[in-house]
C-alpha positions as CSV (number, residue, x, y, z in Angstrom):
1,M,-23.0,-6.1,-4.2
2,G,-24.3,-6.8,-8.0
3,F,-22.9,-6.7,-11.1
4,G,-18.7,-5.1,-11.1
5,G,-18.6,-5.8,-7.0
6,D,-14.9,-7.2,-8.0
7,L,-14.1,-4.2,-9.8
8,D,-15.4,-1.9,-7.1
9,R,-12.9,-4.2,-4.8
10,I,-9.9,-4.2,-7.1
11,K,-10.4,-0.4,-7.2
12,L,-10.4,-0.2,-3.6
13,Q,-7.4,-2.3,-2.7
14,Q,-5.4,-0.1,-5.8
15,Q,-6.8,3.2,-3.6
16,F,-5.7,1.8,-0.4
17,L,-2.3,0.2,-1.6
18,S,-1.6,3.7,-3.4
19,S,-2.6,5.8,-0.3
20,L,-0.5,3.8,2.0
21,I,2.4,3.7,-0.4
22,R,2.5,7.8,-0.8
23,K,2.5,7.6,3.2
24,M,5.4,5.4,3.5
25,K,7.2,7.7,1.3
26,S,6.3,10.9,2.8
27,S,7.1,9.6,6.4
28,G,10.4,9.1,5.8
29,N,10.1,5.2,6.6
30,T,13.2,4.2,4.3
31,E,15.2,4.0,6.9
32,H,12.8,1.7,8.2
33,R,12.8,-0.4,5.3
34,R,16.8,-0.3,5.1
35,R,17.0,-1.8,8.7
36,R,14.8,-4.7,7.9
37,R,16.6,-5.5,5.0
38,E,19.3,-5.9,7.4
39,I,17.5,-8.8,9.3
40,P,17.9,-12.5,8.4
């Protein structure tokens, strides 16, 4: 890996999370989230 390995990992994680959030928003998972909140 070498110098800047952590920064590269952080960038990859941010890209992964943002794409995951985008997928969740676009696939209509809001219904799923609402149901999960009702579970104690």
